[in-house]
C-alpha positions in Angstrom: 9.4 -37.9 22.0 10.2 -34.2 21.4 8.8 -31.0 22.7 5.7 -30.6 20.6 5.2 -34.3 19.8 6.6 -37.2 18.0 8.3 -36.6 14.7 6.1 -38.6 12.3 8.6 -39.9 9.8 12.2 -40.9 9.6 14.3 -37.7 8.9 16.2 -37.8 5.6 19.9 -38.2 6.0 21.7 -34.9 5.6 24.8 -34.2 3.6 26.4 -31.1 5.2 29.4 -31.2 2.8 27.2 -31.1 -0.4 26.9 -27.3 -0.4 26.8 -24.3 1.9 23.0 -24.5 2.0 23.3 -28.2 3.1 25.8 -27.1 5.8 23.4 -24.5 7.1 20.4 -26.9 7.1 22.2 -29.7 8.8 23.4 -27.3 11.6 19.8 -26.0 12.0 18.5 -29.6 12.4 21.2 -30.4 14.8 20.3 -27.4 17.0 16.6 -28.3 16.8 17.0 -31.9 17.7 19.4 -31.1 20.5 16.8 -28.8 22.0 14.1 -31.5 21.4 11.9 -29.3 19.3 9.6 -30.7 16.5 9.3 -28.8 13.3 5.8 -27.6 14.3 7.1 -26.3 17.6 10.0 -24.5 15.9 7.4 -22.8 13.6 5.6 -21.6 16.8 8.9 -20.1 18.0 9.3 -18.2 14.7 5.7 -17.0 14.9 6.4 -15.7 18.5 9.4 -13.8 17.0 7.0 -12.2 14.4 7.8 -14.4 11.4 5.4 -16.9 9.8 7.2 -20.1 8.8 5.7 -23.4 7.7 6.9 -26.8 8.7 7.5 -27.8 5.1 9.6 -24.8 4.5 11.7 -25.6 7.6 12.1 -29.2 6.4 13.4 -28.0 3.0 15.9 -25.7 4.7 17.2 -28.5 6.9 17.6 -30.8 3.9 19.6 -28.1 2.1 17.0 -27.7 -0.7 16.8 -24.0 -0.1 18.6 -21.3 1.8 16.4 -18.8 3.8 15.8 -15.7 1.8 17.2 -13.3 4.4 19.5 -13.2 7.4 16.7 -12.6 9.9 15.7 -16.3 9.6 19.1 -17.3 11.0 19.1 -14.5 13.6 15.8 -15.8 15.0 17.2 -19.4 15.1 20.3 -18.1 16.9 18.1 -16.5 19.5 16.0 -19.6 19.9 18.9 -22.0 20.3 21.3 -19.5 22.0 24.1 -20.3 19.4 26.0 -17.0 19.8 25.5 -16.0 16.1 26.7 -19.3 14.6 23.7 -19.7 12.3 24.0 -16.1 11.2 27.6 -16.6 10.2 26.8 -19.8 8.3 24.0 -18.0 6.5 26.4 -15.2 5.5 28.8 -17.8 4.0 26.0 -19.8 2.2 24.4 -16.6 0.9 27.7 -15.3 -0.6 28.3 -18.7 -2.2 24.8 -18.8 -3.6 25.1 -15.3 -5.1 28.4 -16.2 -6.7 26.8 -19.3 -8.3 23.9 -17.2 -9.6 26.2 -14.8 -11.2 27.9 -17.7 -13.0 24.5 -19.1 -14.0 23.4 -15.7 -15.3 26.5 -15.6 -17.4 25.3 -18.7 -19.1 22.5 -16.6 -20.7 19.7 -18.9 -19.5 16.4 -17.2 -20.2 12.7 -18.0 -19.9 11.2 -19.9 -22.8 7.9 -18.8 -24.2 5.6 -21.5 -25.6 2.1 -20.5 -26.4 0.4 -19.1 -23.3 3.0 -20.7 -21.0 6.5 -19.6 -19.9 9.1 -22.1 -18.8 11.3 -20.4 -16.3 14.8 -21.9 -15.5 16.0 -22.0 -12.0 19.0 -23.7 -10.2 18.3 -26.6 -7.9 20.1 -27.5 -4.7 21.8 -30.4 -6.6 23.5 -27.8 -8.9 21.3 -28.6 -11.9 18.9 -26.4 -13.8 15.1 -27.2 -13.7 12.2 -25.5 -15.4 9.0 -24.3 -13.9 5.9 -23.8 -16.0 4.0 -20.6 -15.3 1.3 -18.8 -17.3 2.3 -15.9 -19.4 -0.2 -13.7 -17.5 1.5 -14.6 -14.1 5.0 -14.0 -15.6 4.0 -10.6 -16.8 2.1 -9.8 -13.5 5.3 -10.4 -11.6 7.1 -8.0 -13.8 9.2 -10.8 -15.3 10.6 -11.5 -11.9 9.6 -15.2 -11.8 13.1 -16.4 -12.6 14.6 -14.2 -10.0 11.9 -15.1 -7.5 12.9 -18.7 -7.7 16.4 -17.8 -6.4 15.1 -15.4 -3.8 13.2 -17.7 -1.4 10.2 -18.7 -3.6 9.6 -22.2 -4.9 7.6 -23.5 -7.9 4.6 -24.4 -5.7 4.3 -20.9 -4.3 4.5 -19.3 -7.8 1.9 -21.8 -9.0 -0.5 -20.7 -6.2 0.2 -17.1 -7.3 -0.6 -18.0 -10.9 -3.9 -19.5 -9.8 -4.8 -16.4 -7.8 -4.1 -14.2 -10.9 -6.4 -16.4 -12.9 -9.1 -16.3 -10.2 -8.6 -13.1 -8.3 -11.2 -14.0 -5.7 -8.8 -16.6 -4.4 -6.3 -13.8 -3.4 -5.2 -14.1 0.2 -2.6 -12.8 2.5 0.0 -15.2 1.1 -0.5 -13.7 -2.4 0.1 -10.2 -0.9 3.2 -11.5 0.8 4.5 -12.9 -2.5 4.2 -9.5 -4.1 5.9 -7.9 -1.1 8.8 -10.3 -1.3 9.1 -9.6 -5.1 9.3 -5.9 -4.3 12.2 -6.7 -2.0 13.9 -8.4 -4.9 13.4 -5.2 -7.0 15.0 -3.2 -4.2 17.9 -5.6 -3.9 18.8 -4.5 -7.4 19.0 -0.8 -6.5 22.2 0.8 -7.7 23.0 -2.4 -9.6 20.3 -2.6 -12.3 19.3 0.7 -14.1 16.0 2.1 -13.0 14.8 2.6 -16.5 14.2 -1.1 -17.0 12.3 -1.6 -13.7 9.9 1.3 -13.6 7.5 -0.3 -16.2 7.2 -3.7 -14.4 6.7 -2.0 -11.0 4.0 0.3 -12.3 2.4 -2.8 -14.0 2.4 -4.6 -10.6 0.6 -1.7 -9.0 -2.2 -2.2 -11.5 -2.2 -6.0 -10.9 -2.5 -5.5 -7.1 -5.4 -3.1 -7.7 -7.3 -5.7 -9.8 -6.7 -8.4 -7.2 -7.9 -6.1 -4.4 -11.2 -5.4 -6.3 -12.1 -9.2 -6.3 -10.6 -10.1 -2.9 -12.6 -10.8 0.2 -13.1 -7.9 2.6 -10.4 -8.9 5.2 -7.8 -9.3 2.4 -8.3 -5.9 0.7 -6.4 -3.8 3.3 -3.5 -6.2 3.0 -3.3 -5.9 -0.8 -3.8 -2.1 -0.5 -0.9 -1.9 1.9 1.4 -3.8 -0.6 0.1 -1.6 -3.4 1.1 1.5 -1.4 4.6 0.1 -1.0 4.9 -0.5 -4.8 3.6 3.0 -5.5 6.2 4.5 -3.2 8.9 2.5 -5.0 7.6 3.7 -8.4 8.1 7.2 -7.1 11.6 6.4 -6.1 12.4 5.0 -9.5 11.0 8.1 -11.2 13.1 10.2 -9.0 16.2 8.3 -10.1 15.2 8.9 -13.7 14.9 12.7 -13.1 11.1 12.9 -13.2 10.4 14.6 -9.9 6.8 15.4 -10.9 6.0 11.7 -11.4 8.0 10.9 -8.3 5.9 13.3 -6.2 2.6 12.0 -7.8 3.4 8.3 -7.0 4.5 9.2 -3.5 1.2 11.0 -3.0 -0.7 7.9 -4.2 1.4 5.8 -1.8 0.5 8.0 1.1 -3.3 7.9 0.3 -3.3 4.1 -0.1 -1.2 3.6 3.0 -3.7 5.7 5.0 -6.6 3.7 3.5 -4.9 0.4 4.5 -3.9 1.7 8.0 -0.2 1.2 7.1 1.1 3.9 9.5 4.8 3.2 8.9 4.3 3.6 5.1 2.4 6.9 5.7 5.4 8.1 7.7 7.9 6.9 5.1 6.1 8.8 2.4 6.6 12.0 4.4 10.3 11.1 4.5 10.3 10.5 0.7 8.5 13.8 0.1 11.3 15.5 2.1 13.9 13.8 0.0 12.2 14.8 -3.2 12.0 18.4 -2.0 15.7 18.4 -1.0 16.7 17.3 -4.5 14.4 19.9 -6.0 16.1 22.7 -4.1 13.2 23.3 -1.7 15.3 23.1 1.4 12.8 24.8 3.9 10.1 22.3 2.8 12.5 19.4 3.0 13.6 20.2 6.6 10.1 20.9 7.8 8.7 17.6 6.4 11.5 15.6 7.9 11.2 17.3 11.3 7.4 16.8 11.4 8.0 13.1 11.2 9.8 13.1 14.5 7.5 15.6 16.3 5.9 14.3 19.5 3.5 12.8 20.4 3.9 10.8 17.2 5.7 7.5 17.9 7.9 6.6 15.0 10.1 3.4 14.9 13.8 4.3 15.4 14.9 3.2 11.9 12.3 5.5 10.2 13.1 8.3 12.7 16.8 7.9 12.0 16.2 8.2 8.2 14.1 11.3 8.8 16.8 12.9 11.0 19.4 12.2 8.3 17.4 13.9 5.6 16.6 16.8 7.9 20.3 17.2 8.5 20.9 17.2 4.7 18.4 20.0 4.2 19.9 22.1 7.0 23.4 21.5 5.5 22.2 22.8 2.1 21.1 26.0 3.9 24.5 26.2 5.7 22.9 25.8 9.1 25.7 24.0 10.9 24.0 23.9 14.4 20.7 22.4 13.2 22.5 20.0 10.9 24.8 18.7 13.7 21.8 18.3 16.1 19.9 16.2 13.5 22.9 14.1 12.8 23.4 13.3 16.5 19.8 12.3 16.8 20.1 10.1 13.7 23.1 8.3 15.1 21.4 7.6 18.4 18.2 6.4 16.7 20.1 4.1 14.4 21.8 2.4 17.4 18.4 2.0 19.0 17.0 0.4 15.9 19.4 -2.5 16.2 17.5 -3.9 19.2 14.1 -2.5 18.6 12.7 -4.8 15.9 9.8 -2.3 15.2 10.7 -1.2 11.7 8.8 -2.7 8.9 9.8 -0.5 5.9 12.6 -1.9 3.7 14.9 1.1 3.9 14.3 1.7 7.6 15.4 -1.9 8.2 18.3 -2.0 5.6 20.1 1.3 6.0 23.2 1.0 8.2 26.1 2.9 9.6 27.6 3.3 6.1 24.4 5.0 5.0 24.6 7.3 8.0 28.2 8.1 7.4 27.6 8.8 3.7 24.8 11.2 4.6 27.1 12.8 7.2 29.8 13.2 4.5 27.2 14.7 2.1 26.3 17.3 4.8 30.0 18.1 5.4 30.5 18.7 1.6 27.6 21.2 1.7 29.0 22.9 4.8 32.4 23.4 3.3 34.2 20.7 5.4 35.4 18.7 2.5 38.4 17.1 4.3 36.2 15.6 6.9 33.9 14.2 4.2 36.9 12.6 2.5 37.9 10.9 5.8 34.4 9.4 6.1 34.0 8.3 2.4 37.4 6.9 1.5 37.3 3.8 3.8 33.9 2.9 2.4 35.0 3.2 -1.2 38.7 2.1 -1.3 38.6 -1.1 0.9 38.0 -4.7 0.1 34.2 -4.2 0.7 34.1 -1.2 -1.6 31.6 -2.9 -3.9 28.8 -2.0 -1.4 29.3 1.6 -2.2 28.7 4.4 0.3 25.7 3.1 2.2 22.5 3.4 0.2 24.1 5.7 -2.3 25.5 2.9 -4.4 29.1 2.7 -5.5 28.8 5.3 -8.4 27.0 7.8 -6.1 29.6 7.3 -3.4 32.5 7.8 -5.8 30.9 11.0 -7.2 30.5 12.4 -3.6 34.2 11.6 -2.9 35.3 13.2 -6.2 33.3 16.3 -5.3 34.8 16.4 -1.9 38.4 16.3 -3.3 37.5 19.0 -5.8 36.2 21.3 -3.0 39.4 20.4 -1.1 41.5 21.7 -4.0 42.7 18.3 -5.1 41.9 18.2 -8.8 43.9 15.1 -9.6 42.1 13.0 -7.0 38.8 14.5 -8.0 39.3 13.4 -11.6 40.5 10.0 -10.5 37.4 9.1 -8.5 35.1 11.0 -11.0 36.3 8.8 -13.9 35.5 5.7 -11.9 32.0 7.0 -11.2 31.3 7.4 -14.9 31.3 3.6 -15.4 28.1 3.3 -13.3 24.5 4.0 -14.2 24.2 7.8 -14.2 20.9 8.3 -12.3 19.4 11.8 -12.1 20.7 12.4 -8.5 24.1 11.2 -9.5 24.1 13.5 -12.5 23.2 16.4 -10.2 26.3 15.7 -8.1 28.4 15.3 -11.3 27.3 18.8 -12.4 28.5 20.2 -9.1 31.8 18.4 -9.6 32.1 19.9 -13.1 31.5 23.4 -11.7 34.2 22.9 -9.1 36.7 21.6 -11.7 36.2 24.8 -13.8 38.8 26.4 -11.6 41.4 24.3 -13.4 40.6 25.1 -17.1 44.0 24.4 -18.4 44.9 21.2 -16.6 45.0 18.3 -19.2 43.6 15.8 -16.8 40.7 18.1 -15.9 40.0 18.9 -19.5 40.0 15.2 -20.4 37.7 14.3 -17.6 35.2 17.1 -18.3 34.9 16.0 -21.9 34.2 12.4 -20.8 31.7 13.8 -18.3 29.9 15.9 -20.9 29.6 12.9 -23.2 28.4 10.5 -20.4 25.8 12.9 -19.1 24.5 13.6 -22.7 24.1 9.9 -23.3 22.4 9.4 -19.9 19.8 12.1 -20.3 16.3 10.7 -21.0 15.0 11.1 -24.5 12.1 13.7 -24.9 9.8 10.7 -25.6 10.7 9.2 -22.2 
């Protein structure tokens, strides 16, 4: 007997040495059986922690057939079994190995195969082979071409098959379908600063339309859920347009996201759209508006989860720094740091960036403020450890590696170190030059104008002019 009942069938023998996923799964089963929990009872423990998990999913994880899509799964298990972070560390190891394997797989140029109205999508199995899942062309397009990626991000063929059926018969849409789209949106966001935004904005906008059509045919209880996810996609479409330099479209999509979030009762997304509007205003040079929008988010008696509030405080600080208001900037930065610490134990934040931004993101925002305030040396001290260590591939927080390098180059230029500024600036040119990154590069170019006769500076400025010219969107775009 176990807590929750008798396990109905003989468990499959595990092979912990077969792969990192198998090792994670076998350790999870060992913890569960040692506690005397059935799969069903463990599902209940996950639900109590705010996460819906099915017994079949847990069984697949234990058998090494899949690795949980995010670290939160392992963290909840660590809390349930009191394993002092063991499962979280095993997940980190398995996730790193899986990502490395996927990079190798992608290098093999595997691609979906179109046959009539069907698309055969390749995906890696736990055994290390490649299998193909059949999905309708309509479903493949509705997911923005993400079906192949989805299969490596926590989805399985059965789930995508149910999604395909809902797309063919929209009245069958349910909360699970909405959750599939939300998870696909997380996959989009996981590619930020890695995949150029120009190739993603079209699929994301298309998925907004698909969600709208599903909502029209869905039952009344499901409509707000689909509207909520649609608002999240609209906000992300705005972010992509901002990266492309189209602030008018960015503001328009952010406004749609706010209206739809209000319609769905998605209060955290309503708050996040205010933060996004502050960010858009900041990059458009409307600093008073940016500071006011960010400050309003944190104005009592409104209760805002700490992760969201920390983001708002960071963007408020950035707006104050652009106005050379040191005291207001420092106060907002101190609030942001305190709120970020509080977020670690709160568990309230639902919004992707509110959950994902970290101390590196905070320090990068702080460095950006210092650059605007004329404290370049302090900015360099903050940025260099993030960009010149063994973990430098992460970049400077949520700025991406190219954005972080450009900030560091600008800080060196303002610190009268032209050689270092050119060194880091040249590294930044190898990354996708988004519109915000080009804005920082133009500031760097202006600072380097003080050394018109330096050969290294002349060479870099020529490369910069050419790179920015190639990166500018065409008039038709």
